C-alpha positions as CSV (number, residue, x, y, z in Angstrom):
1,M,60.9,-27.6,120.8
2,S,62.2,-26.0,124.2
3,Q,63.1,-22.0,124.2
4,N,66.7,-23.1,123.9
5,E,66.3,-24.9,120.6
6,A,65.2,-21.8,118.8
7,E,67.6,-20.1,116.3
8,V,65.6,-16.8,116.0
9,I,63.5,-15.0,118.7
10,I,60.8,-12.5,117.3
11,A,60.2,-9.8,119.9
12,G,58.3,-6.5,120.4
13,H,54.9,-5.6,119.4
14,I,51.9,-8.1,119.4
15,C,48.1,-7.3,119.5
16,L,44.9,-9.2,119.0
17,D,43.0,-8.0,115.5
18,I,39.3,-8.3,115.6
19,I,37.9,-7.9,112.0
20,P,34.1,-7.6,111.7
21,T,32.5,-8.7,108.1
22,I,31.3,-5.5,106.9
23,Y,28.6,-5.9,103.9
24,D,28.8,-4.1,100.7
25,K,25.7,-2.2,101.1
26,Q,27.2,0.0,104.0
27,S,29.5,1.5,101.4
28,G,30.9,4.3,103.3
29,M,32.3,4.8,107.0
30,D,29.6,7.7,107.5
31,A,27.0,5.0,106.9
32,L,28.7,2.9,109.8
33,L,29.4,5.4,112.6
34,V,26.1,6.9,113.0
35,P,25.4,7.7,116.8
36,G,22.5,5.6,117.7
37,K,22.3,3.4,114.7
38,L,22.3,-0.4,114.8
39,V,24.5,-1.5,112.0
40,D,24.1,-5.4,110.9
41,I,27.6,-6.7,110.4
42,G,28.7,-10.4,109.7
43,P,31.1,-12.6,111.9
44,A,34.4,-11.3,113.0
45,V,37.7,-12.7,112.2
46,I,40.0,-13.1,115.1
47,S,43.6,-13.1,114.4
48,T,47.0,-11.9,115.7
49,G,48.8,-8.9,114.4
50,G,52.0,-7.0,114.9
51,A,55.6,-7.8,114.1
52,V,55.8,-10.7,116.8
53,S,53.2,-12.6,115.0
54,N,53.6,-11.6,111.4
55,T,57.3,-11.9,111.2
56,G,57.4,-14.8,113.8
57,I,55.0,-16.9,112.1
58,A,56.1,-16.2,108.7
59,L,59.9,-17.4,109.4
60,H,58.1,-20.6,111.4
61,R,56.4,-21.5,108.2
62,L,59.6,-20.7,106.3
63,G,61.2,-23.5,108.4
64,S,63.2,-21.6,111.0
65,R,63.2,-22.6,114.6
66,V,61.3,-19.7,116.2
67,N,60.6,-18.3,119.7
68,L,58.0,-15.4,120.0
69,M,58.7,-13.1,122.8
70,G,55.7,-10.2,122.9
71,K,54.0,-9.0,126.1
72,I,50.6,-9.6,126.8
73,G,47.9,-9.1,129.7
74,K,46.8,-11.9,132.0
75,D,43.2,-11.3,130.3
76,Q,40.9,-13.0,127.9
77,F,42.5,-11.1,124.8
78,G,45.7,-12.5,126.0
79,E,44.4,-16.0,126.0
80,A,43.0,-15.4,122.8
81,I,46.5,-14.3,121.5
82,L,48.2,-17.6,122.9
83,T,45.6,-19.7,121.5
84,V,45.9,-18.4,118.0
85,L,49.7,-18.6,118.2
86,R,49.6,-22.3,119.5
87,Q,47.7,-23.0,116.5
88,H,50.7,-22.5,114.4
89,G,52.9,-24.6,116.8
90,S,52.8,-25.2,120.5
91,A,56.3,-24.1,121.4
92,L,56.2,-20.9,119.6
93,V,54.3,-19.2,122.9
94,D,57.4,-20.3,125.3
95,G,59.1,-16.9,125.4
96,M,55.7,-14.9,125.7
97,I,55.8,-12.5,128.5
98,V,52.4,-12.7,130.4
99,S,51.8,-9.8,133.0
100,P,49.1,-10.3,135.7
101,N,48.7,-6.2,136.0
102,E,48.3,-5.4,132.3
103,H,45.7,-5.6,129.5
104,S,46.7,-7.0,126.0
105,S,47.0,-4.8,123.1
106,Y,44.0,-5.4,120.7
107,S,42.8,-3.6,117.1
108,I,39.1,-3.4,116.0
109,V,40.0,-3.1,112.2
110,I,37.1,-1.5,110.2
111,S,37.2,-2.6,106.9
112,P,34.4,-1.5,104.4
113,P,34.2,-2.9,100.9
114,H,36.4,-0.8,98.4
115,L,37.6,1.4,101.1
116,D,40.8,1.6,103.2
117,R,40.9,0.2,106.5
118,T,40.5,2.1,109.8
119,F,42.3,0.9,112.8
120,L,41.0,1.5,116.4
121,H,43.9,0.6,118.4
122,S,45.0,0.0,121.9
123,T,48.7,-0.5,122.6
124,G,48.3,-2.0,126.2
125,A,51.1,-4.0,127.6
126,N,53.3,-3.2,124.6
127,D,53.8,0.1,126.4
128,T,55.3,-1.3,129.3
129,Y,57.6,-3.8,127.4
130,S,61.2,-2.9,128.8
131,A,64.6,-4.5,129.0
132,G,63.7,-6.1,132.3
133,D,61.2,-8.3,130.6
134,L,64.1,-10.2,129.0
135,N,65.8,-13.1,130.8
136,P,69.3,-13.4,129.4
137,E,68.8,-17.1,129.6
138,Q,66.3,-16.8,127.0
139,L,68.7,-15.9,124.3
140,K,70.8,-18.9,124.6
141,G,70.9,-21.2,121.6
142,A,69.6,-18.3,119.4
143,R,71.4,-16.7,116.7
144,L,69.4,-13.9,115.8
145,F,67.0,-11.4,117.7
146,H,64.5,-9.5,115.5
147,F,62.7,-6.3,117.4
148,G,59.5,-4.6,115.7
149,Y,57.6,-1.8,116.1
150,P,59.1,0.2,118.7
151,P,57.0,3.3,117.8
152,L,54.1,1.4,119.3
153,M,55.9,0.7,122.5
154,R,55.8,3.7,124.9
155,R,59.0,2.3,127.1
156,M,60.8,1.7,124.0
157,Y,60.7,5.7,122.7
158,E,60.4,7.8,125.6
159,N,63.8,9.2,127.1
160,D,65.3,9.1,123.4
161,G,65.0,5.5,123.6
162,N,67.1,4.7,126.6
163,E,65.3,1.2,127.4
164,L,65.6,0.3,123.6
165,A,69.1,0.7,123.5
166,L,69.6,-1.2,127.0
167,L,67.5,-4.0,125.7
168,L,69.4,-4.3,122.3
169,K,72.7,-3.8,124.0
170,M,72.1,-6.8,126.4
171,V,71.1,-9.0,123.2
172,K,74.3,-7.8,121.2
173,D,76.5,-8.4,124.1
174,S,75.0,-12.1,124.1
175,G,76.5,-12.7,120.5
176,L,73.4,-12.7,118.6
177,T,72.8,-10.7,115.5
178,V,70.1,-7.9,116.1
179,S,67.9,-6.8,113.5
180,L,65.2,-3.8,113.8
181,D,62.0,-2.9,112.0
182,L,59.7,0.1,112.8
183,A,56.0,1.2,112.7
184,K,54.8,4.6,111.4
185,P,53.4,6.4,114.6
186,D,50.2,8.6,114.5
187,P,51.7,12.0,114.0
188,K,49.8,13.6,116.8
189,S,50.9,11.0,119.4
190,D,53.8,11.1,121.9
191,A,55.7,8.7,119.4
192,G,54.8,10.8,116.3
193,K,56.4,13.8,118.4
194,A,59.5,11.8,119.5
195,N,62.9,12.9,118.5
196,W,63.6,9.7,116.3
197,R,67.0,11.1,115.1
198,A,68.2,11.1,118.7
199,I,66.5,7.6,119.2
200,F,68.6,6.2,116.3
201,A,71.8,7.7,117.3
202,K,71.6,5.7,120.7
203,V,70.2,2.5,119.3
204,L,71.8,1.7,116.0
205,P,75.2,1.1,117.3
206,Y,73.5,-2.1,118.7
207,V,71.5,-2.8,115.6
208,D,73.2,-5.0,112.9
209,V,70.2,-5.3,110.2
210,F,67.7,-2.2,110.2
211,L,64.6,-2.6,107.9
212,P,62.2,0.3,108.3
213,S,59.9,1.3,105.4
214,F,60.9,4.2,102.9
215,E,57.8,6.2,104.4
216,E,58.6,5.7,108.1
217,I,62.0,6.4,107.9
218,L,61.5,9.7,105.7
219,Y,58.9,10.9,108.4
220,M,61.2,9.9,111.5
221,L,64.4,11.4,109.9
222,H,63.0,14.3,107.6
223,R,59.7,15.5,108.6
224,E,59.7,18.4,106.7
225,H,60.5,16.5,103.5
226,Y,58.0,14.0,104.3
227,D,55.4,16.8,104.8
228,Q,56.5,18.4,101.4
229,L,56.1,15.2,99.5
230,L,52.7,14.5,101.2
231,Q,51.3,17.9,99.8
232,E,52.8,16.7,96.1
233,A,50.9,13.4,96.6
234,P,47.1,13.7,97.1
235,S,46.8,10.0,97.5
236,G,49.4,9.8,100.4
237,D,51.5,7.4,98.5
238,L,55.0,8.5,98.7
239,L,56.8,5.5,97.2
240,P,57.1,7.0,93.5
241,F,59.3,9.7,95.2
242,A,61.7,7.1,96.4
243,S,64.3,7.9,94.0
244,G,67.7,6.2,94.0
245,A,69.4,9.7,95.4
246,L,67.1,9.8,98.3
247,L,67.4,6.2,99.2
248,S,71.3,6.6,99.0
249,E,71.1,9.7,101.4
250,I,69.0,8.3,103.7
251,S,70.8,4.9,104.1
252,E,74.1,6.8,104.4
253,E,72.7,8.8,107.5
254,L,71.6,5.4,109.0
255,L,75.1,3.5,108.3
256,E,76.8,6.3,109.8
257,M,74.5,6.0,113.0
258,G,76.0,2.7,113.5
259,A,73.9,0.0,111.6
260,A,75.9,-2.7,109.5
261,I,72.9,-3.3,106.9
262,V,70.2,-0.8,105.9
263,G,67.0,-2.3,104.2
264,L,64.5,0.3,103.1
265,K,61.0,-1.4,102.3
266,L,59.4,0.0,99.0
267,G,56.2,-1.8,98.8
268,E,55.1,-2.7,95.6
269,H,58.5,-1.5,94.3
270,G,60.7,-3.9,96.1
271,L,63.7,-3.7,98.5
272,Y,66.4,-1.6,98.6
273,V,69.7,-2.4,100.6
274,R,72.7,-0.5,101.5
275,T,75.7,-2.3,103.4
276,T,78.6,-0.8,105.6
277,S,82.3,-0.7,103.8
278,D,83.6,-1.4,107.1
279,H,84.6,-5.2,107.0
280,S,85.1,-5.4,110.9
281,R,81.6,-4.1,111.5
282,L,80.1,-6.7,109.7
283,M,82.2,-9.4,111.1
284,A,80.8,-8.0,114.4
285,M,77.2,-9.0,113.4
286,G,77.3,-11.8,115.8
287,F,76.1,-15.3,115.0
288,C,74.7,-14.5,111.5
289,A,77.4,-12.4,110.4
290,P,78.1,-13.2,106.6
291,A,80.2,-16.2,106.2
292,H,83.9,-15.5,105.2
293,E,83.4,-16.7,101.8
294,H,80.6,-14.3,101.4
295,L,82.2,-11.2,103.4
296,G,83.2,-9.2,100.2
297,N,79.9,-10.0,98.4
298,W,77.9,-8.2,101.7
299,T,80.5,-5.5,102.0
300,N,79.9,-2.1,100.5
301,S,76.9,-2.9,98.6
302,E,73.9,-0.8,97.3
303,L,71.3,-3.0,95.6
304,I,67.4,-2.7,94.9
305,T,65.2,-5.6,93.6
306,S,61.6,-5.1,92.4
307,C,58.8,-7.6,93.4
308,Y,57.9,-10.9,91.8
309,K,54.7,-10.6,89.7
310,V,51.6,-12.4,91.4
311,D,47.8,-11.9,91.7
312,V,47.6,-9.6,94.7
313,V,44.8,-10.5,97.1
314,G,45.7,-8.6,100.0
315,T,48.5,-6.7,101.6
316,T,48.2,-7.2,105.1
317,G,51.8,-8.2,106.7
318,A,53.7,-7.8,103.5
319,G,56.5,-5.8,105.1
320,D,56.8,-8.2,107.7
321,C,57.1,-11.2,105.6
322,T,59.5,-9.4,103.2
323,I,61.8,-8.8,106.4
324,A,61.2,-12.5,107.2
325,G,62.6,-13.6,103.8
326,F,65.7,-11.4,104.2
327,L,66.4,-12.8,107.7
328,L,65.9,-16.1,106.3
329,G,68.4,-15.6,103.7
330,L,71.0,-14.0,106.4
331,M,70.7,-16.8,108.5
332,R,71.1,-19.7,105.9
333,G,74.3,-17.8,104.6
334,L,73.1,-16.9,101.3
335,T,74.6,-14.0,99.2
336,L,73.4,-10.7,99.7
337,E,71.5,-11.0,96.1
338,D,69.9,-14.1,96.9
339,S,68.7,-12.9,100.3
340,L,67.0,-10.0,98.4
341,H,65.4,-12.6,95.9
342,T,64.2,-14.6,99.3
343,A,62.8,-11.4,101.0
344,V,60.8,-10.1,97.8
345,G,59.6,-13.8,97.2
346,V,58.4,-14.2,100.6
347,G,56.6,-11.1,100.3
348,A,54.9,-12.1,97.1
349,C,53.9,-15.4,98.5
350,N,52.1,-13.2,101.4
351,V,50.1,-11.0,99.0
352,E,48.7,-14.0,97.2
353,Q,46.4,-14.6,100.4
354,A,44.4,-11.9,102.4
355,D,45.7,-12.7,105.6
356,A,49.5,-11.8,107.0
357,T,50.7,-15.4,106.9
358,S,48.6,-18.2,105.5
359,G,50.4,-17.7,101.9
360,I,53.9,-18.4,103.1
361,P,55.1,-21.9,102.2
362,D,58.3,-23.6,103.4
363,G,61.7,-21.7,102.1
364,S,62.3,-24.5,99.8
365,E,59.3,-23.6,97.7
366,V,60.0,-20.2,97.6
367,W,63.6,-20.9,96.1
368,R,62.0,-23.3,93.9
369,R,59.8,-20.4,92.5
370,I,62.7,-18.2,92.2
371,S,65.1,-20.8,90.4
372,G,62.0,-21.6,88.2
373,G,62.3,-18.4,86.6
374,W,59.9,-16.5,88.3
375,V,59.2,-13.1,86.6
376,K,59.8,-9.8,88.4
377,R,57.7,-6.5,87.9
378,E,59.0,-3.7,85.7
379,M,61.2,-1.2,88.1
380,K,59.2,2.2,88.4
381,L,61.3,4.3,90.4
382,H,63.7,6.9,89.4
383,L,67.3,5.1,89.2
384,N,69.5,7.4,87.7
385,N,73.1,6.2,87.3
386,W,72.1,2.8,88.3
387,S,72.4,-0.4,86.1
388,F,70.9,-3.9,86.0
389,N,73.3,-6.7,86.7
390,E,73.3,-10.5,85.8
391,H,72.1,-11.5,89.3
392,G,68.7,-9.6,88.6
393,V,69.2,-6.8,90.7
394,W,69.8,-3.1,90.2
395,I,73.2,-1.8,91.4
396,G,73.6,1.7,92.7
397,P,76.2,4.3,92.1
398,H,77.8,3.6,95.6
399,H,78.0,-0.3,94.9
400,K,81.8,-1.4,95.7
401,S,82.8,2.2,95.3
């Protein structure tokens, strides 16, 4: 496959993950990080991480023709990233940007048994990713452009997102459908202190499908509310607070800023989607705009679906794979309801394996499981004035209103 044969380009953040095996006897972080101490650990797992790798490889495994467009340095970590990606498909790396003067991004993932993971992360070449790194020729033949994790890419969030807006406008002007995903920044970092409301106001007019997580967007749009809820949630899990009313409020703001479709990832609770009531905005989505016969279905909708029941082995990359499923539904011309089912179906396949993408099958297998009566989990969020419909989704008060 040459670059021009790709139907979808996945751009943005990519890194090399180095994950040492830590034995059970080293139960706590305090036992590991002792100055001067030699700690016996096992072999390291080397994998790629970030939106480019996770969403891109998931879409590739689902059967899409994918081109990856992350930025790496001309160094050993960069070579390792390319080697891992080529194992999934040699043509996947045709669009990768290799900068001789940069170092590649990497994470050391410290994951002791029975404890949450700690990430030591270097953003590397992701920080210099710019609109100038994108060659318009590379867009030819593609239908959809997905960009992931701008909060982990300095040029993308500084100056109120000027560079990100320039990049996405260039893609939009080429006729492609644009989707955007986020990552939650360290609150103490420059990204954590950026004016994200101003960034979204500048960027979202060029974004057709906006797919952040509930926690990310609450932090970026309503920091005081986020901090307040954090005090009420000792575990740090804010998802139980994702009420129907709060989801409606957030999505309304994002639609007003210019997005056509807003999806909010809700972790184990599923996926919420709200769409514009403006027919012309949906039709202006580019090559993956809903087909004419489905335009009414995609217009002015507010839906939530819960997750499918599976045995959870690991949640690495679950959000990125859920996005891959939703984008697959959009590219294949499915209804909004079927795109939601596909999204959480792919997310469910992801969590059946410990890593980010090896659980993802061909899209036909996901649809076979769905049509075969795959059972969903009980909805546990507070959805006052919502109703459950015959398509297996919850309908919000703003749906077709």
